[in-house]
C-alpha positions as CSV (number, residue, x, y, z in Angstrom):
1,M,19.6,16.1,-1.0
2,T,23.3,17.6,-2.0
3,E,25.6,14.9,-2.9
4,T,29.4,15.4,-3.5
5,H,30.4,12.8,-6.4
6,G,33.5,10.3,-6.3
7,T,35.2,9.4,-2.7
8,H,36.1,12.8,-1.6
9,D,32.8,13.1,0.4
10,T,34.0,12.8,3.9
11,H,30.9,14.0,5.4
12,P,30.4,11.6,8.6
13,D,27.0,10.4,7.4
14,R,27.3,10.6,4.3
15,Y,28.4,7.9,1.8
16,E,27.8,6.7,-1.8
17,V,26.2,3.3,-0.5
18,L,24.5,2.3,1.9
19,V,24.9,-2.1,2.3
20,V,22.3,-3.2,4.7
21,G,23.1,-6.3,6.0
22,G,26.7,-8.1,6.8
23,G,26.2,-11.8,5.9
24,A,28.1,-13.3,2.9
25,A,26.4,-11.0,0.0
26,G,26.9,-7.6,2.1
27,L,30.2,-8.1,2.9
28,S,31.0,-9.4,-0.8
29,A,29.7,-6.6,-1.8
30,G,31.2,-4.2,0.9
31,L,34.9,-6.0,-0.8
32,V,33.6,-5.0,-4.3
33,L,33.1,-1.4,-3.5
34,G,35.8,-0.8,-1.1
35,R,38.3,-1.9,-3.8
36,A,36.0,0.5,-6.1
37,R,37.0,3.5,-3.8
38,R,33.3,3.7,-2.9
39,R,32.8,5.5,0.5
40,T,30.6,3.3,1.7
41,L,28.4,2.1,5.1
42,V,27.7,-1.8,6.0
43,V,25.4,-1.7,8.7
44,D,24.7,-5.5,10.1
45,A,22.0,-6.1,13.1
46,G,24.5,-9.3,13.9
47,E,22.3,-12.3,13.6
48,P,23.3,-14.3,10.8
49,R,20.7,-17.1,9.4
50,N,23.6,-20.1,9.9
51,A,24.8,-18.8,13.0
52,P,23.5,-22.0,15.2
53,A,25.8,-24.9,12.5
54,A,28.9,-24.9,13.4
55,H,30.4,-24.9,10.2
56,M,29.9,-24.7,6.5
57,Q,30.3,-26.5,3.7
58,G,30.8,-26.5,-0.2
59,Y,32.3,-23.3,-0.3
60,L,35.5,-23.7,-2.1
61,S,38.3,-23.2,-0.2
62,R,36.8,-22.7,3.0
63,D,35.0,-25.8,3.2
64,G,34.2,-26.5,6.6
65,M,34.8,-23.0,8.5
66,P,32.9,-22.2,10.8
67,P,30.2,-19.3,9.8
68,A,31.9,-16.7,12.2
69,E,34.9,-17.0,10.9
70,L,34.2,-16.3,7.4
71,L,32.5,-12.9,8.5
72,A,35.3,-11.7,10.9
73,A,37.8,-13.0,7.6
74,G,35.4,-10.8,5.3
75,R,35.7,-7.9,7.5
76,A,39.4,-8.0,8.3
77,E,39.9,-7.9,4.1
78,I,37.6,-5.3,3.8
79,A,39.1,-3.1,5.9
80,R,42.6,-3.1,4.8
81,Y,40.5,-0.7,1.4
82,G,40.2,2.2,3.9
83,T,36.6,3.5,2.4
84,V,34.3,0.9,4.0
85,E,32.9,1.4,7.3
86,L,31.4,-1.6,8.8
87,V,28.8,-1.1,11.7
88,T,26.8,-3.0,13.9
89,D,23.2,-1.4,13.9
90,R,19.4,-2.1,12.2
91,V,18.4,-0.1,10.0
92,V,14.6,1.1,10.8
93,D,13.5,2.8,8.3
94,L,14.7,3.6,4.9
95,A,13.4,6.3,2.0
96,R,14.5,7.7,-1.1
97,D,15.0,11.3,-1.2
98,G,13.7,13.7,-4.1
99,A,15.0,13.4,-7.5
100,E,13.9,16.7,-8.2
101,G,15.2,19.1,-10.9
102,G,17.6,16.4,-12.0
103,A,19.5,15.7,-8.4
104,P,21.0,12.5,-8.0
105,L,19.0,9.8,-6.7
106,G,19.6,9.6,-2.7
107,F,18.6,7.7,-0.2
108,T,18.2,8.8,3.8
109,A,18.3,5.7,6.5
110,H,17.4,5.5,10.0
111,L,19.8,3.2,12.3
112,A,18.4,1.5,15.3
113,G,21.6,3.4,17.2
114,G,19.8,6.7,16.4
115,R,22.2,7.5,13.7
116,T,20.8,9.1,10.6
117,V,22.5,8.9,7.3
118,R,22.5,9.1,3.6
119,A,23.5,6.9,0.7
120,R,23.6,7.9,-3.4
121,R,22.7,3.9,-3.5
122,V,21.3,1.0,-1.5
123,L,21.9,-2.3,-1.4
124,V,19.7,-4.7,0.5
125,A,21.2,-8.2,1.9
126,T,18.8,-8.7,4.8
127,G,19.1,-12.2,4.3
128,L,16.2,-14.4,5.6
129,K,14.5,-15.9,8.6
130,D,13.7,-19.7,9.0
131,E,10.2,-20.5,10.6
132,L,10.4,-24.0,11.7
133,P,7.4,-26.2,13.1
134,P,6.4,-26.0,16.3
135,V,7.5,-29.1,17.5
136,P,9.1,-29.3,20.4
137,G,13.1,-30.0,20.3
138,V,13.4,-28.7,16.5
139,A,14.0,-25.2,17.0
140,E,16.7,-26.1,19.8
141,R,18.5,-28.4,17.9
142,W,18.4,-26.5,14.4
143,G,22.0,-26.4,12.8
144,R,23.3,-29.0,14.8
145,D,21.4,-32.7,14.5
146,V,18.1,-30.7,13.0
147,L,19.2,-30.0,9.4
148,H,17.4,-28.7,6.4
149,C,20.1,-28.9,3.6
150,P,21.9,-32.3,2.7
151,Y,24.5,-30.2,0.4
152,C,25.5,-28.0,3.7
153,H,25.4,-31.6,6.3
154,G,25.3,-34.4,4.4
155,W,28.5,-35.4,4.0
156,E,29.3,-35.2,7.8
157,V,26.1,-37.1,9.0
158,R,26.4,-39.7,6.0
159,D,24.8,-43.3,6.7
160,E,23.4,-42.1,10.1
161,A,19.9,-43.1,10.9
162,F,17.8,-40.4,9.2
163,G,14.6,-38.7,10.1
164,V,12.5,-36.5,7.8
165,L,9.8,-34.7,9.3
166,A,7.1,-33.4,6.9
167,T,6.1,-29.6,6.7
168,S,5.0,-29.4,3.1
169,P,3.9,-31.2,0.2
170,M,8.1,-30.8,-0.9
171,S,8.8,-33.3,2.1
172,V,8.8,-36.6,0.0
173,H,11.1,-34.8,-2.5
174,Q,13.4,-33.7,0.9
175,A,13.2,-37.6,2.1
176,L,14.1,-38.7,-1.7
177,L,16.7,-36.5,-1.7
178,V,18.7,-37.0,2.0
179,S,18.2,-40.9,1.0
180,H,21.2,-40.6,-1.5
181,W,22.9,-39.9,1.9
182,S,22.0,-42.4,4.2
183,K,19.7,-45.5,3.0
184,D,18.4,-45.7,6.9
185,T,15.5,-43.1,6.1
186,T,12.2,-43.1,7.6
187,L,10.1,-40.0,6.3
188,F,7.5,-39.1,9.4
189,L,4.1,-37.6,7.9
190,N,3.2,-35.8,11.0
191,G,-0.4,-35.6,10.2
192,V,-0.3,-35.9,6.7
193,A,-2.6,-38.2,5.7
194,E,-0.9,-41.4,3.9
195,A,-3.8,-41.1,1.4
196,D,-2.7,-37.4,0.6
197,L,0.7,-39.5,-1.0
198,S,0.7,-40.2,-4.8
199,D,0.9,-43.4,-6.1
200,E,3.8,-42.2,-8.0
201,E,5.2,-40.4,-4.8
202,L,4.7,-44.1,-3.0
203,R,6.4,-45.8,-5.7
204,R,9.6,-43.6,-5.6
205,L,9.8,-43.5,-1.8
206,A,9.6,-47.7,-2.0
207,A,11.9,-47.5,-4.8
208,A,14.8,-45.1,-2.4
209,G,13.7,-47.8,0.5
210,V,12.5,-44.8,2.8
211,D,10.1,-46.2,5.5
212,V,6.8,-43.8,5.6
213,V,5.5,-43.7,9.3
214,P,1.9,-42.0,9.4
215,G,0.6,-40.1,12.4
216,G,1.6,-36.9,14.0
217,V,5.2,-36.3,15.8
218,A,4.7,-35.2,19.6
219,G,8.7,-34.4,19.5
220,L,12.2,-35.1,19.5
221,V,13.9,-37.3,22.0
222,V,17.5,-35.5,23.3
223,E,19.8,-37.6,25.8
224,D,23.5,-36.7,26.2
225,D,22.5,-33.5,23.9
226,R,21.9,-35.4,21.0
227,I,19.1,-36.7,19.5
228,T,18.0,-40.4,19.9
229,G,14.8,-40.7,18.6
230,V,11.6,-39.1,17.2
231,R,8.1,-39.6,19.7
232,L,4.8,-39.9,17.6
233,A,1.9,-38.6,19.4
234,D,1.0,-42.0,20.2
235,G,3.9,-42.4,22.8
236,S,6.0,-44.8,20.3
237,V,9.6,-43.8,19.7
238,H,11.3,-44.4,16.4
239,A,15.2,-44.5,17.1
240,R,17.0,-41.5,14.9
241,S,20.1,-39.7,15.2
242,V,19.4,-36.8,12.7
243,V,16.8,-35.3,11.9
244,F,16.1,-33.4,8.2
245,V,13.1,-30.7,8.5
246,A,12.2,-28.1,5.2
247,S,12.1,-24.8,7.4
248,R,9.6,-21.6,5.8
249,M,11.9,-19.5,4.5
250,V,10.8,-15.9,5.3
251,P,12.9,-13.1,2.7
252,R,13.6,-10.2,5.1
253,T,11.9,-7.8,2.3
254,G,10.7,-5.3,5.0
255,L,12.8,-2.1,4.0
256,L,12.4,-2.8,0.4
257,E,8.4,-2.8,0.4
258,K,8.9,0.4,2.3
259,L,10.9,1.8,-1.3
260,G,7.7,0.4,-3.1
261,A,9.9,-2.6,-4.6
262,E,7.8,-4.6,-6.4
263,L,8.2,-8.4,-5.4
264,R,7.2,-11.8,-6.5
265,E,5.3,-15.2,-5.2
266,T,7.1,-17.5,-5.1
267,P,6.3,-21.1,-2.7
268,V,8.2,-19.7,0.4
269,G,6.8,-15.9,-0.2
270,A,7.3,-13.0,-1.6
271,C,10.7,-12.0,-3.0
272,P,11.4,-9.2,-4.6
273,V,11.9,-8.7,-8.4
274,V,15.3,-8.3,-9.6
275,D,17.8,-8.5,-13.2
276,E,20.4,-10.5,-13.7
277,T,22.6,-7.8,-11.8
278,G,20.4,-7.7,-8.7
279,R,19.1,-4.4,-9.6
280,T,15.3,-3.9,-8.2
281,T,12.3,-2.1,-9.6
282,V,12.8,0.7,-7.2
283,P,15.8,3.0,-9.4
284,G,18.9,3.1,-7.3
285,V,18.1,0.6,-5.0
286,W,20.1,-3.4,-5.2
287,A,19.2,-6.5,-3.4
288,A,21.5,-9.7,-3.3
289,G,22.1,-12.9,-1.5
290,N,18.8,-14.7,0.5
291,A,16.9,-11.6,0.5
292,T,16.5,-12.6,-3.2
293,L,16.4,-15.9,-3.7
294,V,15.8,-18.3,-1.1
295,A,17.8,-21.3,-2.2
296,Q,21.3,-19.4,-1.8
297,Q,24.0,-21.1,-0.5
298,V,26.9,-18.9,1.2
299,V,28.8,-19.2,-2.1
300,N,26.0,-18.2,-4.6
301,A,25.2,-15.6,-1.8
302,A,28.8,-14.2,-1.9
303,S,28.5,-14.6,-5.6
304,T,25.4,-12.0,-5.9
305,G,26.9,-9.6,-3.6
306,Y,29.7,-9.5,-6.0
307,T,27.6,-9.1,-8.6
308,A,25.3,-6.2,-7.4
309,A,28.3,-4.1,-6.3
310,A,30.3,-4.2,-9.6
311,A,26.6,-2.9,-11.2
312,V,26.4,0.1,-8.1
313,N,29.6,1.0,-9.2
314,A,29.4,1.0,-12.6
315,E,26.3,3.2,-12.3
316,L,27.9,5.6,-10.2
317,V,30.8,5.8,-12.4
318,F,28.7,6.8,-15.9
319,E,26.8,9.4,-13.6
320,D,29.7,11.1,-12.0
321,I,30.6,11.8,-15.9
322,D,27.7,13.0,-17.3
323,A,27.4,15.5,-14.4
324,R,30.7,16.6,-15.3
325,V,29.7,16.8,-18.9
326,G,26.3,18.5,-18.1
327,V,23.8,15.7,-19.0
328,T,20.9,15.6,-16.5
329,Q,20.2,12.1,-15.2
330,T,17.8,11.2,-12.7
331,G,17.7,7.2,-12.4
332,G,21.0,6.6,-14.3
333,T,22.0,6.7,-17.6
334,A,21.2,4.1,-20.9
335,E,25.3,3.7,-20.6
336,A,25.2,2.9,-17.0
337,A,22.8,0.6,-17.3
338,E,24.7,-1.1,-20.0
339,A,27.9,-1.0,-18.0
340,A,26.3,-2.5,-15.0
341,E,24.8,-5.4,-17.1
342,A,28.3,-5.6,-18.4
343,A,29.8,-5.9,-15.4
344,A,28.1,-8.9,-13.7
345,E,29.1,-10.7,-17.0
346,V,32.3,-10.0,-16.2
């Protein structure tokens, strides 16, 4: 495809950067790119992972802010710079255009709403989805009094009666961790045999004061719109007011896979292989946020969006300079790569 370098190309469906995803990572990237005078399209499906949560915690200067307010504030900040367009839509297909004859990198994206857009670079910030155990009440209470992260919610529910619903071998670790916020913590094995726990795990649970309850969990007891207990398969009920459960976190890597990005296996699924700036193994494509590392909090995701956007801009700067002096490149110059890495360290 033919591209006009810099910020002067005003074709309505041609951009310098396409950001897929408008959560903390995508909006942070959009802000940096707007300040860098890059014509950018941010496409967001409007399905943030933390939508069920009333507040987010641990984000310096934004502690306790509702997630929707953070996103609204981010969109308002981006709008001040004039070169970033934000749309509510979904990218359903993404392909790399040919780069024959030294043409710059380019990508074509098809949106669910019918638009076809093109961009010189792509930054994927599609996040992840939580797969919850099929225990009645868990999905309905998710983000309210069914929680996963004590750093996100522990202070707000401190000293309440905690239940931890076992879903994996890491559930013992989760129970030990959350017991710091409440000394009234019970681990429900939910079908995991107590004999499968090591002697060391049992000793650590006992030392932390965590009760261990065997047997399957039939569901949560909810009264007056709050959890009051955990019901076992035998019908017995254990009074609890908060339940921690580890979801299976699945990064949304579909678009990256379409582009041929290399993935690496992790305990929670496949994540793209990226460098310190978020650059994937596909030239011209970056990834940020929970699409790259599922353990990130909102503040961490925003940081990776910033880093990736600075690297994308640096690569474009040097590509444009090379074009002016007649240097032919197809995947970014060595100087561009060095500048992108330096941008991540600033």
